[in-house]
N, CA, C and O of each residue as an XYZ file, in Angstrom:
584
protein
N       0.853     -1.185      0.000
C       0.000      0.000      0.000
C       0.896      1.245      0.000
O       1.828      1.333      0.799
N       0.623      2.198     -0.882
C       1.471      3.390     -0.939
C       1.350      4.240      0.332
O       0.378      4.120      1.078
N       2.326      5.079      0.563
C       2.309      5.965      1.738
C       1.201      6.997      1.646
O       0.603      7.362      2.658
N       0.920      7.476      0.423
C      -0.200      8.397      0.180
C      -0.851      8.010     -1.149
O      -0.216      7.395     -2.005
N      -2.117      8.376     -1.309
C      -2.788      8.143     -2.593
C      -2.167      9.058     -3.632
O      -1.799     10.195     -3.333
N      -2.053      8.553     -4.859
C      -1.471      9.381     -5.909
C      -1.937      8.931     -7.282
O      -2.380      7.799     -7.478
N      -1.824      9.851     -8.218
C      -2.164      9.598     -9.617
C      -0.888      9.725    -10.453
O       0.159     10.105     -9.930
N      -0.971      9.416    -11.722
C       0.202      9.585    -12.590
C       0.571     11.066    -12.718
O       1.745     11.393    -12.897
N      -0.414     11.963    -12.627
C      -0.112     13.404    -12.640
C       0.677     13.800    -11.396
O       1.562     14.653    -11.464
N       0.358     13.182    -10.262
C       1.115     13.449     -9.034
C       2.561     12.989     -9.180
O       3.485     13.671     -8.738
N       2.750     11.833     -9.800
C       4.108     11.317    -10.025
C       4.892     12.310    -10.883
O       6.034     12.640    -10.562
N       4.290     12.785    -11.966
C       4.954     13.772    -12.830
C       5.299     15.043    -12.065
O       6.419     15.545    -12.155
N       4.349     15.552    -11.323
C       4.543     16.793    -10.575
C       5.667     16.641     -9.550
O       6.546     17.497     -9.447
N       5.627     15.561     -8.809
C       6.655     15.322     -7.799
C       8.018     15.108     -8.443
O       9.028     15.589     -7.928
N       8.057     14.399     -9.550
C       9.318     14.168    -10.266
C       9.923     15.492    -10.717
O      11.132     15.699    -10.610
N       9.081     16.383    -11.220
C       9.566     17.697    -11.659
C      10.120     18.494    -10.489
O      11.152     19.153    -10.619
N       9.440     18.440     -9.345
C       9.911     19.174     -8.165
C      11.223     18.587     -7.656
O      12.155     19.333     -7.355
N      11.308     17.275     -7.556
C      12.518     16.622     -7.048
C      13.723     16.996     -7.909
O      14.798     17.298     -7.391
N      13.534     16.973     -9.215
C      14.613     17.332    -10.128
C      15.006     18.799     -9.953
O      16.187     19.126     -9.838
N      14.005     19.672     -9.933
C      14.281     21.108     -9.847
C      14.949     21.486     -8.527
O      15.793     22.382     -8.494
N      14.581     20.819     -7.454
C      15.125     21.155     -6.142
C      16.486     20.508     -5.872
O      17.290     21.066     -5.125
N      16.758     19.340     -6.467
C      17.951     18.610     -6.020
C      18.686     17.834     -7.107
O      19.410     16.893     -6.785
N      18.531     18.188     -8.377
C      19.207     17.419     -9.428
C      20.724     17.403     -9.216
O      21.377     16.413     -9.545
N      21.279     18.460     -8.684
C      22.716     18.527     -8.437
C      23.191     17.611     -7.321
O      24.394     17.436     -7.130
N      22.260     17.029     -6.589
C      22.607     16.130     -5.484
C      22.331     14.674     -5.837
O      22.359     13.802     -4.968
N      22.067     14.418     -7.100
C      21.896     13.046     -7.568
C      20.607     12.399     -7.096
O      19.740     13.039     -6.500
N      20.512     11.109     -7.383
C      19.298     10.356     -7.052
C      18.980     10.409     -5.564
O      17.827     10.592     -5.173
N      20.010     10.248     -4.738
C      19.796     10.243     -3.286
C      19.222     11.578     -2.816
O      18.272     11.602     -2.034
N      19.783     12.671     -3.282
C      19.285     13.985     -2.902
C      17.854     14.209     -3.349
O      17.053     14.796     -2.621
N      17.532     13.743     -4.546
C      16.154     13.884     -5.034
C      15.192     13.027     -4.212
O      14.063     13.447     -3.955
N      15.619     11.836     -3.797
C      14.773     10.999     -2.949
C      14.502     11.673     -1.604
O      13.394     11.573     -1.078
N      15.495     12.353     -1.046
C      15.285     13.049      0.230
C      14.263     14.166      0.073
O      13.425     14.357      0.954
N      14.315     14.904     -1.021
C      13.310     15.934     -1.284
C      11.930     15.281     -1.396
O      10.947     15.803     -0.872
N      11.865     14.150     -2.075
C      10.606     13.417     -2.181
C      10.066     12.983     -0.834
O       8.855     12.996     -0.613
N      10.973     12.590      0.086
C      10.552     12.246      1.447
C       9.792     13.395      2.076
O       8.730     13.194      2.666
N      10.329     14.598      1.954
C       9.704     15.774      2.562
C       8.319     16.012      1.963
O       7.376     16.317      2.693
N       8.188     15.878      0.658
C       6.889     16.085      0.002
C       5.861     15.095      0.549
O       4.767     15.494      0.949
N       6.204     13.820      0.569
C       5.265     12.795      1.055
C       4.973     13.006      2.541
O       3.828     12.864      2.971
N       5.996     13.341      3.327
C       5.784     13.589      4.756
C       4.792     14.725      4.985
O       3.962     14.657      5.892
N       4.880     15.772      4.160
C       3.942     16.888      4.311
C       2.514     16.459      3.973
O       1.561     16.931      4.593
N       2.365     15.578      3.005
C       1.029     15.079      2.656
C       0.468     14.194      3.769
O      -0.745     14.156      3.979
N       1.336     13.490      4.476
C       0.931     12.613      5.583
C       0.694     13.390      6.875
O      -0.119     12.990      7.708
N       1.407     14.498      7.036
C       1.353     15.261      8.289
C      -0.021     15.894      8.475
O      -0.608     16.429      7.533
N      -0.514     15.826      9.684
C      -1.772     16.489     10.029
C      -1.467     17.409     11.206
O      -2.051     17.285     12.282
N      -0.536     18.336     10.976
C      -0.051     19.169     12.062
C       0.622     20.426     11.510
O       0.865     20.542     10.309
N       0.909     21.339     12.388
C       1.687     22.538     12.086
C       1.157     23.245     10.837
O      -0.043     23.502     10.746
N       2.015     23.559      9.882
C       1.604     24.260      8.663
C       1.006     23.332      7.605
O       0.710     23.775      6.495
N       0.827     22.069      7.929
C       0.445     21.079      6.922
C      -0.872     20.378      7.238
O      -1.114     19.279      6.738
N      -1.728     20.991      8.057
C      -2.996     20.375      8.479
C      -3.969     20.142      7.337
O      -4.697     19.150      7.341
N      -3.993     21.025      6.375
C      -5.003     20.929      5.320
C      -4.446     20.434      3.988
O      -5.080     20.617      2.949
N      -3.274     19.814      4.006
C      -2.665     19.299      2.782
C      -2.825     17.790      2.752
O      -2.356     17.098      3.655
N      -3.487     17.270      1.718
C      -3.657     15.822      1.640
C      -3.175     15.255      0.323
O      -2.974     14.046      0.215
N      -2.984     16.095     -0.682
C      -2.558     15.590     -1.982
C      -1.165     16.123     -2.318
O      -0.708     17.114     -1.748
N      -0.521     15.461     -3.231
C       0.805     15.899     -3.679
C       0.712     17.295     -4.284
O       1.579     18.132     -4.034
N      -0.303     17.553     -5.059
C      -0.487     18.871     -5.666
C      -0.663     19.963     -4.605
O      -0.076     21.038     -4.717
N      -1.469     19.687     -3.579
C      -1.655     20.668     -2.495
C      -0.330     20.967     -1.790
O      -0.055     22.117     -1.447
N       0.481     19.944     -1.578
C       1.783     20.138     -0.933
C       2.689     20.994     -1.819
O       3.266     21.975     -1.351
N       2.812     20.636     -3.065
C       3.767     21.314     -3.950
C       3.345     22.748     -4.250
O       4.203     23.619     -4.395
N       2.063     23.009     -4.345
C       1.602     24.367     -4.652
C       1.170     25.154     -3.413
O       0.523     26.193     -3.540
N       1.520     24.671     -2.220
C       1.190     25.401     -0.992
C       1.857     26.778     -1.003
O       3.022     26.914     -1.374
N       1.105     27.782     -0.594
C       1.637     29.146     -0.475
C       1.699     29.493      1.007
O       0.723     29.332      1.740
N       2.859     29.971      1.431
C       3.048     30.424      2.805
C       3.717     31.795      2.742
O       4.717     31.967      2.045
N       3.178     32.752      3.455
C       3.768     34.082      3.477
C       3.836     34.737      2.103
O       4.738     35.531      1.834
N       2.884     34.406      1.232
C       2.836     35.018     -0.090
C       3.718     34.372     -1.143
O       3.742     34.824     -2.288
N       4.441     33.322     -0.778
C       5.316     32.621     -1.722
C       5.019     31.132     -1.690
O       4.528     30.605     -0.692
N       5.320     30.462     -2.793
C       5.223     29.005     -2.784
C       6.226     28.446     -1.785
O       7.318     28.988     -1.617
N       5.849     27.361     -1.124
C       6.720     26.740     -0.114
C       8.022     26.228     -0.709
O       9.063     26.255     -0.052
N       7.965     25.760     -1.954
C       9.164     25.242     -2.605
C       9.689     26.281     -3.588
O       8.964     26.750     -4.466
N      10.939     26.625     -3.429
C      11.560     27.665     -4.237
C      11.486     27.373     -5.740
O      11.323     28.290     -6.545
N      11.604     26.112     -6.111
C      11.588     25.750     -7.531
C      10.273     26.133     -8.211
O      10.267     26.481     -9.392
N       9.160     26.071     -7.477
C       7.862     26.446     -8.043
C       7.833     27.956     -8.274
O       7.315     28.435     -9.282
N       8.391     28.682     -7.333
C       8.424     30.147     -7.399
C       9.308     30.637     -8.547
O       8.930     31.528     -9.307
N      10.481     30.036     -8.649
C      11.478     30.535     -9.607
C      11.391     29.899    -10.986
O      11.999     30.381    -11.942
N      10.637     28.820    -11.082
C      10.492     28.199    -12.398
C      11.595     27.219    -12.713
O      11.492     26.040    -12.376
N      12.638     27.681    -13.347
C      13.765     26.864    -13.822
C      13.338     25.472    -14.288
O      12.477     25.359    -15.160
N      13.903     24.447    -13.745
C      13.631     23.075    -14.186
C      12.222     22.582    -13.858
O      11.741     21.640    -14.487
N      11.568     23.192    -12.904
C      10.261     22.707    -12.464
C       9.249     22.686    -13.611
O       8.383     21.812    -13.657
N       9.352     23.621    -14.514
C       8.366     23.715    -15.585
C       8.735     22.915    -16.833
O       8.064     23.023    -17.859
N       9.781     22.126    -16.751
C      10.120     21.185    -17.830
C       9.338     19.887    -17.620
O       8.864     19.611    -16.518
N       9.210     19.107    -18.668
C       8.522     17.822    -18.599
C       9.253     16.860    -17.666
O      10.480     16.887    -17.572
N       8.497     16.018    -16.982
C       9.093     15.006    -16.103
C       9.862     13.990    -16.940
O       9.418     13.597    -18.019
N      10.996     13.576    -16.441
C      11.790     12.539    -17.110
C      11.544     11.203    -16.411
O      11.194     11.157    -15.232
N      11.733     10.128    -17.159
C      11.480      8.787    -16.612
C      12.303      8.496    -15.359
O      11.794      7.897    -14.412
N      13.558      8.911    -15.344
C      14.422      8.631    -14.190
C      13.842      9.238    -12.912
O      13.800      8.578    -11.874
N      13.396     10.489    -12.984
C      12.826     11.130    -11.797
C      11.426     10.592    -11.487
O      11.030     10.531    -10.323
N      10.688     10.207    -12.509
C       9.367      9.596    -12.274
C       9.529      8.317    -11.436
O       8.758      8.070    -10.509
N      10.531      7.518    -11.774
C      10.780      6.281    -11.006
C      11.122      6.605     -9.553
O      10.659      5.926     -8.637
N      11.928      7.638     -9.345
C      12.282      8.035     -7.971
C      11.048      8.520     -7.216
O      10.842      8.151     -6.059
N      10.229      9.344     -7.865
C       9.023      9.868     -7.217
C       8.094      8.716     -6.816
O       7.549      8.701     -5.712
N       7.926      7.766     -7.719
C       7.050      6.639     -7.415
C       7.610      5.811     -6.251
O       6.852      5.302     -5.425
N       8.904      5.685     -6.194
C       9.558      4.972     -5.084
C       9.220      5.661     -3.756
O       8.877      4.992     -2.781
N       9.315      7.003     -3.715
C       8.949      7.754     -2.510
C       7.477      7.549     -2.158
O       7.140      7.295     -1.001
N       6.618      7.658     -3.138
C       5.185      7.568     -2.900
C       4.782      6.185     -2.394
O       3.850      6.055     -1.601
N       5.478      5.173     -2.849
C       5.133      3.806     -2.448
C       5.708      3.419     -1.090
O       4.996      2.864     -0.253
N       7.000      3.710     -0.861
C       7.587      3.166      0.366
C       8.861      3.835      0.849
O       9.127      3.785      2.050
N       9.657      4.451      0.010
C      11.030      4.806      0.363
C      11.100      5.973      1.332
O      10.511      7.028      1.097
N      11.833      5.772      2.435
C      12.130      6.814      3.420
C      13.498      6.502      3.998
O      13.845      5.340      4.211
N      14.272      7.549      4.248
C      15.586      7.312      4.834
C      16.084      8.567      5.536
O      15.680      9.685      5.217
N      16.972      8.351      6.496
C      17.615      9.438      7.234
C      18.532     10.193      6.272
O      19.184      9.546      5.452
N      18.618     11.505      6.324
C      18.101     12.426      7.336
C      16.707     12.970      7.058
O      16.204     13.771      7.846
N      16.067     12.565      5.971
C      14.757     13.118      5.624
C      13.599     12.201      5.999
O      12.447     12.509      5.692
N      13.883     11.094      6.650
C      12.850     10.095      6.924
C      11.585     10.693      7.534
O      10.478     10.343      7.126
N      11.739     11.590      8.508
C      10.592     12.219      9.165
C      10.592     13.736      8.967
O       9.840     14.448      9.633
N      11.411     14.221      8.076
C      11.560     15.662      7.893
C      10.362     16.287      7.181
O       9.760     15.699      6.282
N      10.045     17.497      7.619
C       9.017     18.297      6.963
C       9.625     19.524      6.292
O       8.936     20.233      5.559
N      10.907     19.779      6.537
C      11.571     20.956      5.988
C      12.996     20.628      5.555
O      13.639     19.725      6.089
N      13.456     21.374      4.595
C      14.861     21.352      4.206
C      15.191     22.704      3.608
O      14.307     23.418      3.133
N      16.451     23.047      3.635
C      16.888     24.236      2.925
C      18.379     24.154      2.687
O      19.077     23.312      3.253
N      18.847     25.041      1.842
C      20.243     25.079      1.426
C      20.842     26.381      1.958
O      20.692     27.427      1.327
N      21.519     26.331      3.113
C      22.034     27.565      3.717
C      23.318     28.051      3.047
O      23.969     27.319      2.302
N      23.656     29.285      3.329
C      24.924     29.857      2.838
C      26.123     29.146      3.473
O      27.136     28.922      2.811
N      26.007     28.796      4.741
C      27.116     28.162      5.471
C      26.687     26.855      6.103
O      26.044     26.020      5.466
N      27.054     26.687      7.376
C      26.729     25.472      8.131
C      25.224     25.350      8.369
O      24.500     26.346      8.380
N      24.773     24.120      8.557
C      23.377     23.895      8.920
C      23.161     24.345     10.366
O      23.900     23.924     11.256
N      22.161     25.193     10.612
C      21.865     25.545     12.003
C      21.303     24.342     12.761
O      20.729     23.435     12.157
N      21.470     24.340     14.079
C      21.006     23.209     14.902
C      19.485     23.137     14.974
O      18.930     22.099     15.336
N      18.812     24.224     14.634
C      17.360     24.202     14.509
C      16.972     25.227     13.442
O      17.742     26.130     13.116
N      15.778     25.066     12.916
C      15.273     25.983     11.897
C      13.825     26.254     12.231
O      13.000     25.340     12.238
N      13.514     27.500     12.507
C      12.185     27.880     12.987
C      11.764     27.008     14.161
O      10.605     26.603     14.263
N      12.708     26.726     15.039
C      12.433     25.955     16.246
C      12.341     24.455     16.048
O      12.024     23.735     16.996
N      12.607     23.961     14.856
C      12.518     22.525     14.585
C      13.927     21.928     14.555
O      14.839     22.541     13.999
N      14.120     20.745     15.142
C      15.468     20.163     15.256
C      16.062     19.652     13.935
O      15.375     19.080     13.089
N      17.346     19.883     13.809
C      18.165     19.422     12.682
C      18.303     17.914     12.762
O      18.605     17.374     13.826
N      18.083     17.222     11.641
C      18.237     15.761     11.643
C      19.434     15.300     10.837
O      19.881     14.164     10.991
N      19.958     16.160      9.983
C      21.128     15.772      9.215
C      21.236     16.558      7.924
O      20.355     17.339      7.564
N      22.343     16.326      7.242
C      22.630     17.046      6.007
C      22.993     16.055      4.919
O      23.657     15.051      5.177
N      22.556     16.342      3.705
C      23.020     15.604      2.542
C      23.464     16.640      1.531
O      22.664     17.451      1.064
N      24.736     16.608      1.198
C      25.344     17.587      0.302
C      24.985     18.990      0.764
O      25.392     19.391      1.854
N      24.227     19.759     -0.039
C      23.946     21.152      0.323
C      22.693     21.362      1.160
O      22.485     22.457      1.681
N      21.852     20.338      1.303
C      20.580     20.522      1.995
C      20.625     20.057      3.449
O      21.171     19.001      3.769
N      20.039     20.872      4.311
C      19.875     20.568      5.732
C      18.423     20.142      5.949
O      17.510     20.759      5.400
N      18.207     19.104      6.735
C      16.865     18.548      6.952
C      16.451     18.717      8.414
O      17.265     18.621      9.333
N      15.140     18.976      8.591
C      14.576     19.253      9.913
C      13.260     18.514     10.067
O      12.428     18.493      9.160
N      13.084     17.901     11.244
C      11.834     17.213     11.525
C      11.120     17.941     12.653
O      11.732     18.760     13.340
N       9.834     17.659     12.857
C       9.094     18.369     13.901
C       9.623     18.051     15.300
O      10.143     16.965     15.556
N       9.477     19.027     16.192
C       9.847     18.802     17.591
C       9.075     17.602     18.118
O       7.933     17.364     17.723
N       9.698     16.858     19.003
C       9.058     15.676     19.596
C       7.688     16.047     20.170
O       7.526     17.066     20.841
N       6.714     15.187     19.883
C       5.375     15.369     20.431
C       4.489     16.376     19.707
O       3.364     16.623     20.139
N       4.979     16.968     18.604
C       4.172     17.994     17.920
C       3.522     17.502     16.631
O       2.678     18.199     16.067
N       3.898     16.317     16.154
C       3.378     15.895     14.853
C       3.470     14.377     14.686
O       4.216     13.879     13.843
N       2.711     13.661     15.493
C       2.787     12.193     15.466
C       2.477     11.619     14.094
O       3.018     10.572     13.740
N       1.625     12.268     13.309
C       1.195     11.735     12.018
C       2.346     11.568     11.034
O       2.259     10.728     10.139
N       3.412     12.336     11.171
C       4.532     12.219     10.227
C       5.353     10.949     10.471
O       6.067     10.487      9.581
N       5.250     10.398     11.656
C       6.055      9.226     11.997
C       5.391      7.902     11.623
O       6.033      6.854     11.688
N       4.125      7.933     11.235
C       3.426      6.718     10.835
C       3.803      6.311      9.411
O       4.384      7.103      8.669
N       3.469      5.069      9.030
C       3.666      4.509      7.713
C       4.079      5.433      6.692
O       4.269      5.038      5.542
């Protein structure tokens, strides 16, 4: 059973986002970005209470901007999904999760070192240029399930 319900359009959309956000970090980096997308769809807490679909997650607007920089800036996000990234997206949607993004709801690419917390959320690890953060203990049980 997949981690979240999805359609082939969701696979394309997620594949485009994963590529646009992390193509420079290879397959592993793109899978970590995919973890965050699926985790946000699963989360029923914090800024993600009303997001249930991949499209809602990817096109979420916070503070007047899209949550994911690639959607805001365009670049690779608006290119057609490629088969390689589609396979990675489907892997995330079906089952794949791993540290440091296993339970992460946020990531970003800082100018320097990864801060020990980001908006009060604990740092879980870094992969190449991206720092990953999961919810504080006890604030978002839904992200830790299946």
